[in-house]
N, C-alpha and C positions, 0 to 999 in steps of 0.2 A: 420864723420856723425853724426849727433844726431836723432834719428829715430822720437824723441819726437817731430820733427819739420815740422812731415810731418803725414797725413793721411795714412789710410792703403789703401785705394783706389789709393792714392800717389805714395807709394812706389811700390805696386805694378805693378801701370803702368810703373815706371823706371825700376822694376827688368824685366819685358815682354819686353822692349825697351832696354836691356843691358847696362842700364847705371850704375849701379851696379849688382856685382855678388851675390847669397845666399850667398856662401861660407865667402865671406868678410865681411858682414851684421852680421851673426853667429859667426863670430871673434869676431869681435868688442864688441857684445853681453857679449859674455862668459869674454872678456878683464874688462869691465865694473862691471861686476859680481865678477869676482877677487877682482878688487878694492873697491867691498862695503860689501861684504858678513860679513865680520867682522865687520861692520859697524852697520847693520840693521838685522841680521840675520831673511834672509826673505825666504830663501830655507831646505828644511829637506832633498833633494837629488837634483844634478843635473847627469842632462845626454850629457855631451857635445860632447862624441866620436858617440855617435847617430846619435844628431845635425847634428855635421861638415860632417858626412855621407850623411844624408839627403840631408845636402846642395849641396854635390859635384855634386848628382844624379840628383835634380833639375838646377843645372847649365848645367848641360848635355843635358837634357829635351829641353831647351831653346837655346842651340846651335845647336840642331838639329829640330828647331820649330816643335818639339812635342805641343801636346797640357798641358797645366798646367792650375790647378786652382786658384778660386777667392780669395786664402789665401797664394800663391805660394811664399813660402822663409819667411812670416810671423812669426817671431820671437812669441812665445803662452806661459806662464805659466801655470801650471794646479793646483788648490788647491788638498792637500795631503788628501782629502777624494771621491777623483772621480777616478776612476782605469783607469790607461792606461797600458795595457797589454806588460807585463813584467818588469813595473817600481814598485817600494814599493808604498806602499797606507798606511802607518801609522793611518792617520786621528788623528794625532796630540800624540798618546799614546804609552805609554811604552807597551802594550797587542799586538799592532798590528807591534813592532818594525822590525819583521823580514819579514813581510808577502809582497809579489810579487801578483800582480792582475794578474788573469789568462785571464784577457781579458777587451774590452775597453768599457767604457760607450757610450751609443751612440751618446752624445752631442761630447765627444772625436773623435770617428768615422767619424763624421761633418766634423769636422776640417781637420782631417787627409786627407779626401777625396778633399779639397781644396786644400792641400798638405801645411800647415801648418805647422812650426816647433815645436816641442815640446823640452823646455830646461830644464824643471827641476818642481818639485812638490814644492810646497810651504807650509809657515809656516801657523798654525792656530792651534784655543783653540781647547785643546783636545774632540774629536767629536762634533765641533762646539759649545761646552758647554762653551760660555764667550763672552766678548765685546772688549776683549784690545788684544788677544794672550799670554796674560800672564799664562793660563792654559797651556797651550804646555808642553808636556813633553822634548822638546829639544828646551825650554828657549825661551825668549818673542823678538819678535821682534819688534823694534824702528821705532817711528815715522822719515819720510821722511825727515820733514821739521824741527825736535829735536829730537835727539836721547835719550834725558832727558824724552820724553812723549811717551806713545805709539803708537801703529800703527791702534788700532782698531782692532774690532772682528766679528763673529772669523775668515775672511777672511784677516786678518793683512797683511801678506807674497803677498797672492796675490796683495794687494795693492800696496805695498812699492816697488815688483816688475816690476811694471807699471809705481808708480813715478820716478823709478831712472833712467827710459830709456833701461832694461835689457830685455822690450818684450815690443808689442804694444797693448796687449790684455792679461787678464789673468781669466780664469773660477773661480769664486768661486761660493758658497753658500750662501741661503738667507731663515734661517729660522725664523730668528724672525730679522734680521736687518741688517745679518753679510755680506753682501752685501754693501750696503747703508751706513752706518754708518763708516767702515772703506776705503770707497771712499770718505767720506765726511773730512774727517780726514786728507789725506793725496791727498786732491785737484783734485779729481778724479770725474770720472763719472761712477754710477754704476746703471746696471739695474734689478730689480727683477723683474720677468715678471709673467704672470697669473701661476695659479696654472694649470699645464699640458697643456702649451702648449710647453713647453721643456721635454723629454722624463727624467726620471729619472732612469733608470736603470742604474746601474755600480757605482751610488752614492751609498755610505755610509749611512743608513739612522741613523738618529736622531731624529727626531719627522716624520712620514710619512706624516702625512696632512698636513704638514707646508710646509715641505724642499722643495724646488728648485735651479736649475742650472743657470746660470746667467753671463754677462762679467762683468768685470770692465776693463775701458778704459782711454786715456787721453781725448777724447771728445765725444759728443753725437753721433755724424757720425759713430765712430769707435766702440764703444757699441752698434751701430743698426745693424751696417752691420754685426759685428759678429752675435748678436739675429737673425736675417735674416738668416744665416745659419747651425743654430742647433734649431729653431724653424720647428719640423716635426714632422709626427704622428709616433710612434714607437708601432708594435704590442709586443713589450715584455714589454712595460711599462702598465698596465690596467685602470692607469690613465690620460696616454696622452690622449688627443683630436685633432682630425684633422682639424684644423684651421688655417687658414696662417695668423698670423698678420699682413702682410702690403700687403692686396691686398682685398679691398672692405671691409677693416676696418670698415667704419660704421656702418655693418651693422653685425658685430660679435655678436656682445651681442646679437641680438636677434638669431642668427643663433643658439649661442650657448644655449640659454633656449630652443632653440624650435627643434634643432637636437637629436636625440635618440644618446647613447653612443654605436658605434658601435667597441670601445676597447676591444680588448680581454685579456684574464688575464696573467699578466705577467708570465713569464716559472719562476719555481724553479727551474732549472737545469743553471747553467751559461755553459755553454757547449752547445750552440743550435746549428741546423744544419747551417753550414756555408751557403749553398747553399741559403736559405730560407734569410739566414739574407742576403748576399749578393743581391739579386732580390731585397728586400724591401728598402736596402738604395740605390741601383742605380735607383729607381721608385725616393721618395725623394732628392736625387740629378737631377734627370732632374726634376720635378715639382719646385726646388725651381730656377732653372736657371734663367726661365720664369720668376719667381716672384720675382729674382733680378733687373733684366732689368726695372720691373714696381719702383721697390725702388729708383733705381739708380737717374731716373728722376724723381722720389720725391724728395732726395737729392737737385740735381741742382734747383729744383726750389724753396726750404727754400733758399739756396746759394743764390739765386738772387733777394730773397726778391717777390716770388710771393704767398708765403702764409702767410694770414694775420691772427690777433687774433679779429679780429671786432666781436665784438658780444659774444665771446667766456667766458662761464660765469663759474669762479674759486669762489672757497669756502676756505673760513679762518677757521679752527674749533678752536673759542674763549678760551676756557679750553688748546690750546696747547701754546699759546702766554704769559701767565702770569707766567712759570717760567723759562722762558729763560736768559739769562744772556744778557746785556746791547748790546753786539756784537753782538750775533744771533738777536737779537730781530731788533738793529738799520737796518742788511740785511733784515730781512723781508720786514720791513716799507719799504726799500728802492725798493725789489723786486715786492711789491703791488704796488708802486707808478708805475715804471716800464711798468707795464701788465695795467695798467690802463691808462697809455701813449700812449701803442700800441693796446687800443681799446677793452682789456678784462673788462669784467663786474667783479669787484673782490667784494664778500660780505661776510660776516662772517655770522657764522654758529653756533647756540648751539648744541654739541649733549653729551648730560650729560651720555651717555653710555662705554663713552672711561674712565671713573673712575672704570668699570669691566675688561678693556682691560690686564691689567698687572697679576692679580689674574688668569684669564680665560686662558690666555697663559702658565702661567709657571705651573697651574694646569695639561692642558692638553699635554702640553711639556713634563714634567717631566714622564707623566703616560707613555706616548708612546715610551720616553727613557728610561726606566725601562724593557718594554718588548723587545725593539729593542736589549739591550746589553744583554740582558740576554743569549746570543748565547756565549759572549767570556768568555768559562767557561774552559779553556786549551786545549778540548777534540779534535777540527775538525781543527784548525788552532789558529794562533796567541802564545803567550808567556804561559809556563805553567810551574809551580813551581817546584823545583829541590825538595824539602823535603816535602814530606806527608806522612800519614800514612794508609789513606783511601780515596775513593771517594769525600768525602763530606769534607773533609778535602783539598784534591786537588784542588775544586771549591772555597772554602775559601780563600787559598793561591795565587792561581793565580789571581784571583779578587781583592786582595789587595794591590797583588804587581805590578798588574798592570796597575789600574787604578788612575787618580789621585786625589786630596780633593773634586773640584767642579763635577767631572764626580759620584763622591760616593755621596755627596749630594743631587743630582738631582735624582738620581736611588732611594736611601732612600724614598725621598719626592715621586717621582710616585710609589713607594709600598706603600707609607702612605694613599696616598688617591686611591689605587686600592685596599685596605685591606677592609676586609668584613663590620667593623664596620665604615669606611667613604665613600666607594663607591658610595652613594645616597647624604651624606653632600657636598661632593667636587666634584668629580668627572662629577657624572651627573648634576650637578648646573654650571658648566662650559660650559657644552656640551651648557644645555639652552641659557646660556648667549653668546655662542659663535652662537648659530642661530639667537638671537637677536641682536649682533652688524653687521651680516652678512647683513638682514632686512634695519637695518638702515644704512649703506651704499648704498644699493639698492635705499634708497627711495632717500639719497643724490644726485645719481647719475639719477635722473629721471628729476631734475631739472640742475646740475652742471654737467659739460663738464669735468671738475678735480679740484684738492681736493692740494690747497699748503701750504707745513706743513714744521717745521723744519726737519731734522733728528736726532739732538743731542740738547741738551740745552744749552751745552756748547762746546770749543774746547776739544780737547786732552787732559784728563789728563796726568798727572805726574806717570811714572814708578810706580806702586806699590800702588797707592792711592787706585783703583776701588777693589783690590784683601783684604786691612784692611777693605771694607766695602762692603761685597757684597751684604746686599740688598738695597743699594743704587745702584748697580751696576744693578740691577733688574730693578727698578722702574725706571731707568732712558733709559729704552726699551721701556717706552711709546707711542714715537713719532713713533716707525718704527714696531712692535706687532702686531697691528691693520691691516695690509695692508696683513699680512699674514696668521691671524685668518679667515679673511674675502676672502682672495686667489686672492687678487686684484694685477694688476702691476704698480709698482712706479719706478721712475727715479731718483734719488739723484744727483744734479750738485755742481758745484763749483760758489759762488758768491762773494770770493773776500776774504779778509783775515780780523783779526780780529787786535787790536793794540799791539797784541804781535809777531805780523807776523803768526798767524796759520788760516791754512783753512776754511772755513765756508762753507757748504752746505746747501739746500735747498732740498727738493723731493715733486715732482705731483706726484699725484696719480689719474688712470683712474680705470675707471669701465672695468669688466673681457673680456677680448681679445681685448680692446682699446687702446693698447699699442704705434700703432700710433700717436693718437690724443695727447697724453703725452710726445712723442718724439717729437713730430711738434713743441708745445708748449716752451720746454725744449731746443731745436734748437734755436729757434728764443731767445732764452732769452741770451744764452749765446752769440749769435752774437751781442745783444745788452748792455752787461753788461761792 
């Protein structure tokens, strides 16, 4: 049995009908992992014993005709900067090498409440800082299609775990493209939700105003199915919004703009009152069940070609086209022609402000990172240097030993732009630039339903190429970081392969909380490729 040959909905149906035992599925998953792990290095930690025990329990529940969840028996991997209670959470760094999460992220709770099975924590660039998974303290993850090439990053391990058929979906994080880029490099679908659509509670922060959790899957339907489950309001995250992405989503943007912020401040204490949490989670679970029925009906309409692109207006940002490789440009042209054939109106637009995207992103992200990572000093948790003479030397030695080169570089850059002499010149200007970028995208979405864009200019590079030229790695983020700056949703999806046989992905960008619209378009594109 190859789980890549089925959607989540199909496999869940077979499990509930007792055509497959959960225990057999999870056993096969770990057999595949054991065969692949030395080739790809996609996991930091695995939890076979716990997964097999849960598989047995779920099989018993099914035998006893007990109610089971919408993800019953589905194997899922989790990026190693998302907390899972009782599992390591290293963030790909030596400084958190032995840290064990004391609680679940809200997105993880949402999956577990639907009877998903977590098989392990996936490799990643250290604290999400990188585009190749080469900055991980645990070695680089290799591309599924060519092990001489990178898997992408920072959610490279998540992408490869799905591509290798070891799980049906993986939770990744996207701060500047870290879900979409590895998904594109490995021929997968990745969704970066609107900022606030998925709780960040339990996500170890890199840049708090950009970080989001989202799914990577084999197809659009699976990614959307999981997004619908983890999209819920969470009182533990003050940035979480009370918006259902797959219910009346045509009016979601107006609702988002006109609604008052009812979110409560996030808790500073990781040990929250369990009764309150359970009540909150149960309410979310009940609300989502009805929502899921609407979404399943919508999926069937797409599958039956009852959803049309006629009259949909899709923009192409002209400055994104020039730097593309021949292979990627050819796929962009092909997709534009296909969308036109399907009835969409495809038009080029000019966005000169794009040239400010990369410097704006790295100025703000590094500033936030320097603040967020200041907590790793060897006092409360994580690595502590063994040799030091005083407190200041302990701080210095701990951080010197615990952080890698790329993390140190970004901390230094963040401290620089926040320093007294450069705060106004760099940081404040970047904030003004962010506002201008947000406003420009708002103007675009007054006319257009979506933006079609490359995810990267080229296919996955060879291992080692990006580390030799970090500035080139930063510049390559121009296609993805604007989405994070503006807090917009985007979905990356595969559109074929290069002449070398490497996957190429494109992305659709939508207005705030309009995930359903871009998912519809991506689903139709997927069916017509």
